[in-house]
KESEMAR-566897 format. One record per atom (N, C-alpha, C): z, x, y. Coordinates in steps of 0.02 Angstrom, whole numbers, plus 50000, padded with zeros to 5 digits. Layout:
! KESEMAR-566897
ZXY...
! end
This chain:
! KESEMAR-566897
490994927252066490574927652007490934925251945491614926051944491984924251884491894917051865491734912751914491644905651899490914903451901490464908151913489784906051928489264910251890489354911151826488854914651786488894912051715488344913051679488334911351608488074917351569488274917651506488054923351465487944920951394487534924851359487374923151290487314929451248487244928451183487204933951135486574932851092486234938251076485664937851030485744943250977485584941450914485634946250859485124944450806484854949550774484454948750713484904950350654484964945650608485494946150557485214946050486485574949650443485424949550371486084951250336486564946850342487234947950317487494941550283488034942050244488334936050214488494930750267488414924450247488444918850295489094918550333489654919650300490294919050335490394924450388490104930350379490134935450431489734933150492489134930550481488724928250537489064922450572489384918050534489754912550563490334915150605490704920050580491254923050618490994926150683490424929550678490114932650737489954927450790489634922050769489444916750817490064913350846490534911550803491134908050826491544912350873491604918650858491994923150901491704923250972491054923950978490754924551045490734917851081490624912451045490674905951077491384904751102491874906951063492564906251084492734910251145492384915851156492494919951216492164916951278491734912051268491404908851325490654909451327490344912251275489614912651274489324905651277488814904751319488484898251324488014897051265487774902451235487324901851178487344908051135487234907151071487154912751024486494911650988486024916250997485364915650966485324920350907485174917550848485184921350786484484921250754484234927150739483604927950704483764930150633483634925850584483774927550515483184931450487483294937850474482764942350452482464940050386482874937150344482634934050281482564926550293481964923850293481874916750309482204912150257482354914750198482674910750146483434911450146483694914950194484424916150198484794909450202485244907950155485604901650157486064900950218486224906550249486644906250309486314902650367485654902550368485304899250423485484891850428485494888450371485664881350370486374880150394486834884650375487524884050397487584884850472487254889950499487314891350571486954886250613486464882850585486134877450623486604871750639487154871250602487634865950614488124867650670488114873750695488604876050744488364874450814488734870450852488544869050921488524875550962487974876450999487904882551039487484887851006487304886850942486894891750905486164889450903485714894150914485004893050903484784897650847484464894850795484284898550735483534899150729483294905150715482594906450700482554909650631482134906850588481994909850522481374914150528481444920650516480904925350531480444926450472480104921150452479604921550399478904922050428478414920650387477714921250409477564916350466477854910250463477734905450516477974908150583478524911750582478794914450644478374920250669478254925350627477904931250650477174930050665476824926750619476104925750630475954919350669476404914550666476304908350702476584908750773477244908750779477564908850844477424915350882477484921050848477414927450882476704930150882476274927450838475574929450834475484937050825475844939650777475804946750761476064947850691475924953750664476194955550598476934957150605477294956150551478004957850549478084965450552478444968050602478534975350606478894977950544478704983950524479004986850463479724988850474479894991350533480564993850546481024988250571481614988050544482104983050566482264983750640482314989950664482474991050734481944988150780481314988550759480774985550799480834977950800480994975050743481074967750740481654965550785482194969350784482764967650826482584967750900482244972950921482074973550992481574968251014481084966850971480604961550988480934954750993481384953350946481734946950948482174946351010482514951851027482964951651085482564950751150482004954251156481594953651217481284946751222481064943951165480784937251165481294932251188481914932951166482454928551188482604929651262482634935851283482764937551353482274934051399481644933751379481134930751422481154923151423481564920151381481584912851376482274909751388482784913751390483454911051395483594908251464484064903751467484274900951532484934903951556485234908451516485874911451538485734917051589486254918951625486194924151676486234931151648486584931851592486694938451561486604937851486486274942751456486154942451384486394948951351486804948051298487074953651260486714954251194486404959951181486044961251118486474965751075486734963151020487154966950975486994965050902487344968250856487264966850785487834962450760487744959750700488244955050673488894958450652488904965150652489524968650637489864971350700489654968750758489944970650822490224964450857490844964950880491184959250910491444961250979491264957351029491474958851098492224957851105492554962551138493274962351151493374962251226493724957151251493804956251323494554956051341494864961851353495564961851375495654958751444495124958951485495124955751551494504951351555494484946451600493914941951604493254945751616492734943351583492074946451591491844946251664492024940851699491824940351768492064946051811492654948751796492914954451834492484960651823492234961451763491784967151750491134966451790490874960351791490234959251827490324959851902490904957951927491024958651999491024965852022491164970451976491184977551993490494980751996489984977151975489304979951977489054980452049488634985452062488314986152127487714981552131487474979952191486914975252197486294977152157486154983552150485554985652114485634986452039486244985652015486354986651943486054980951903485704982751849485374977751808485724976251743486224980251726486564979051663487254982351662487664979651618488334982251607488354985751539488514992051539488584995751476489274994451447489274992251384489914990751351490004995851295490495000051302490625005251252490875002051187490825005651133491055002951069491625007151040492055003851003492575006950963492385006050889492645010350845492445010150775493055008750731492975003850686493525001950642493665007450591494315008850583494555013550532495195010650503495435013850450496065011850419496585017350428497195015350443497735020150451497995022450383498365027950382498615030550318499015025350279498875024850215499245020350172499045013150175498515011550213498285004650219497585004050189497434998250163496784996850133496434991150169496784985750180496474979950211496274974850160496554968950165496394963550119495794959550141495634959750206495074956050233494584960850268493994958350281493484962550311493644964350384494134960950415494294962250485494934966250494495234968550440495844972550445495674979550471496194983150493496114989950517496254990550591496154996550617496214997850689495555000950711495515002750775494885005250803494995011950837494565016750820494595023150855494115023150913494305026750965493895027551024493525034251021493015035151061492625041451057493035047651074492875053051042493125059751059492505064051070492405066451129491785069851147491655075951103491025076551081490835082251039490975088951074490915089051140491015095351176491745097451178492195092951164492905094451167493135098051103493585102751111493885105951053494265100951010494455095251041494845090251005494475087850942493815087250945493445084450889493545088650826493435095150831493525099450773494255100050754494685100050804495395100750790495665094650752495415088750768495645082550736495335081850667494675082750662494315080950601494125086850556494205092950580494055098750539493325098750516493215100050452492535100650425492165094050427492525088450432492185081850436491835080750502491995084850552491705083850618490945083950617490655087550569489915087950568489595081350550489985076750522489735070150505489875064950560490185067050614490425062250665490115063850733489855058750765489575059350833490105056750882490355061150923490905059350968491485056150929491585058350868492125055750827491975049450789491355047150791491165040950757490685042450700490775038950644490285039250590489655035350608489735030150647489175026350673488965029050741488765024750785488535026950851489085026150903489115030550954489585029951008489255027851074488655025151070488255024251131488435017851169488665012751134488785006351166488165002051166488234996151195487684991351199487654988451270487154984251283487014982051351487074974551359487414972551412487404965651437486924965751496486334962851487485794963451535485724957251579485624958451644485474952951689484784950251672484714943651668484074940751651483644940051713482994938651702482534937751757482314944251789482384949951755482224956451784481604959651754481244956351710480664959251676480864965451636481424964951601481654970351558481364969551488481304975151452481234975051380481894977151350482134973451301482794974551275482754979151214483024985051220483034989751165483704989351128483824993851082484424993451041485054994451082485054999351126485665001051163485624999751238485034998351263484964997351335484314993751350484244990851409483594988151429483164993651458482514992351461482054996751495481654992551545481494995651601481094992251652480454996051663479934992551688479304995851702478884996651640478274999051650477804999951595477495006851599477275009451542476925015751540477325021451570477015025151616477365030851647477915028551694477935022151711478455019551755479055016951716479025017551649479575015251607480215019151623480765015651635481375019051654481995014951635482555018351636483205015151624483455012051689483575005551691483815002551753484515004951770484705004651834485385006551853485905002151818486495005051806487015001351770487695004351787488205000851765488885003551764489195002251697489685006351679490035005551615490645001051625490734996451580491304991851584491964995751583492444993451623493084996951626493534995051568493494988751546493954986451495493604983351434493054979951445492694976751389492464982051339492464980251276492244984851223491934980851166491554984251125491294981351063491684984251005491944979950963492294982050903491784982350847491644988450825491094989550777491394990650707491204986250661491394986850591490814990150555490804996750554490235000350525490305000450449490084995050418490224993750348490834989350344490734982850329491304978250328491784979950271491514982850217491924985250161491634992050140492004995850101491715002150076491065001150037491024995949996490404994649959489834992750006489984988950058489484987150107489194993450140489634998050159489405004350189488995008350139489215008550076488845012250025488145009450016488085002850015487434999750006486975001250065487235000850127486835002450186486605009750184487055014250165486885021350165486375022850111486435019850053485945020850000485255018050020485255012650058484615009950082484255015050125484625018350170484315023650210484095029450166484495031250116484335036950073483685035850034483515029550021482905027949984482275029150025482345029650091481755029450134481435036250146481735041550123481425048150131481625051550196481505058050198481745062150254481415060350321480775058650320480445056950383480765050850416480895045750376481215039750403481935041050424482285044950384482985046650402483005050150469482555054950480482535058550544482335054050601481885049350589481645044950643482145039650662482535037250614482955031350626483675033050644483915038850626484635040150629484795046250672485395046150702485625051950739485825057550691485855063750713485955069450667486565068850622487115066350649487715065850608487635060550553487305055050570487175049950519486665052550468486185056350491485725059650444486105063850394486595067650419486995071850374487375067650323487635061950345487995057550299487525055150243486945052750264486475049850215486255055250165486105061150190485895066450144486465068750099487075068550124487655070150082487725065050025487645058650042487685053549990487115054349940486525055749965485935056449921485985062649876486205068249904486155074649869486805077149838487375074749864488005077649842488485072649811488285066349807488715061149777488375058649714488575060949656488215059249595488315052049571488855048849594488985042049571489315038049626489425031649613489705027149663490415029249682490795031649635491475033849651491465039349703491005044049696490955049549745490755046849814490315041849816490115038949880490715035549913491105031849874491685028349902492215033349924492285038949889492755044149911492525047049978491875048049985491605050650049491725045650105491625039250090491785034050140492515034650160492955035550112493665036250128493795042250173493455047750161493535053650204493345052050277492835047950286492585046450353492995041150389493235036150352493515030250384494265029150372494565032550324495285031850312495625037950344496005036750396496305042250433496845045750392496855052250397497415056050369498015055450417498595057550394499185057450438499055061650500498745067450493498605071750550498115068450598497575065550571497085062250614497395056350651497795052450616498115046650647498565048850704498965054050692499415056450744499025059150804498515063150790498125066150845497785060850887497475055950856497135050650894497635046550933498225045350905498745041650941498975045551002499055052050996499305056151051498825056351110498175055951097497685056151152497455049151172497785043951147497625037051166496965034651140496765037151081496095035551054496125030750995496655026750991496695021350941496845014750976496495009550954496595002850981496804998150925497274993750940497504988850890497184981950901496624981650936496274975350947496134971850881496154965150881496064961350820495514956050827495194954550771494704949150767494994943750722495034937650747495294932150707494894925850724494314925050692493854919550711494004912850678494514912450636494604906450595494744900250636495144900750689495304894850729494674892150763494254896550789493644894350821493154891350770493124894250710492704891350658492944884350640493604883450635493874876850620493694871750673493664873950736493474869350790492734867650787492314872550771491594871450772491344868050709491624869950651491424867150586492044865150548492334859350564492984857450535492984857250459492414855850428492394855250355492274861650318492174867150354492004873450320492604878050316492704881050258493264885650248492974892650234492954896850285492664903550275493124907850232492824912750200493204917550160493054924650184493574928150204493484934850230493834940150187494034938350126494334943350082493804948650065494034954850062493594960450048493214959349982493564957349930493244956449865492704951049868492854945549902492354940149907491744942549945491854946150000491284948650039490834953049995491144957349955490744961649911490334957549862490614952049838490254947749791489664944249824489664943849890489134940349926488614945049956488634951349937488154956049965487434954949941487354951249887486684949249865486394953849812485884951349776485604955149719485284961749739484974961949798484644968249819485154973849827485714972249860486234977349869486574978949803486684973849761487004975049696486584979749654485924978649653485484983049615485494990149642485524990749708485544997349739486195001049720486754997549722487385000649704487415002449630487114998349588487134999549516486755005849496486295008049538485945014249521486415020249522487005019449552487485024949555488095023749509488045018949464488575017749416488365020849349488705026049326488505029249263488505024449205487965024549167487915020449107487705013349119487635011249182487435004349196486705003449178486544997749150485844996249133485454995049196484854997649200484444996949261484034990549259
! end
């Protein structure tokens, strides 16, 4: 199988162009036969850039796409748009395996992907790929959006979680501020519907989770907020949506984070301090995670692959530059928490 399969990646994106470019280049460099990108904002300037990348297919998700190509109204929830786009791609792709992830998730392959697929049983329809979460070690900040290390899950049922994180544990699911569920590399041609974290097979009362195995070595490196300001903007966006949406869209620990930002953080400085509590390890946390083997030093360095794919483009991954590219909507959202700023 190691020599006789193809795989691709699909994502619905709404991020600065150089991040999406890094995402595409990284996966093409790992051997993906195709990267399919749905730009949630049809006017996103990143779409034109990514159209120049060999191996990328770009869809601009405006009215022509939703009402023309898809013949339906644009779903209100981003998660619904993501799943519909992924399933639509799944039903049309020519690759053997399709990975549905977000633009802040990067596949890490310490061993060849073919070895993971060879370990699947004949009836397995997908490979579950666990995720690690980017954090910063004590005394480090990170000059680029890809700096840092990655923590691995610590089960909620273990005493280790409370022992390591103390009162912060209530904001962490299996030790993660984001999700610890992983994502799916799905075999194509199976009549699956592709959801956020797994495929589903069957319809109606026959709807079920297809058999799978968890990857032994492959992982997703999740940058849950490429910068502190990026995380703050995402969290404020959820806070704007009201309690019903927060409960429907987010897991309980993330709900607690969003409500803490909404109700207990009076200004942007307080939000960034809270981000630091969640993602900047203390000396004790760093030592504890190291002792139980729950830190990974995996790295993302997409610049060489970008240079090969787009020789004339010079990406910028400095933290400050990324913050400047977050766009007017995010800037306006962040400014609501800056005391004295004009609205």
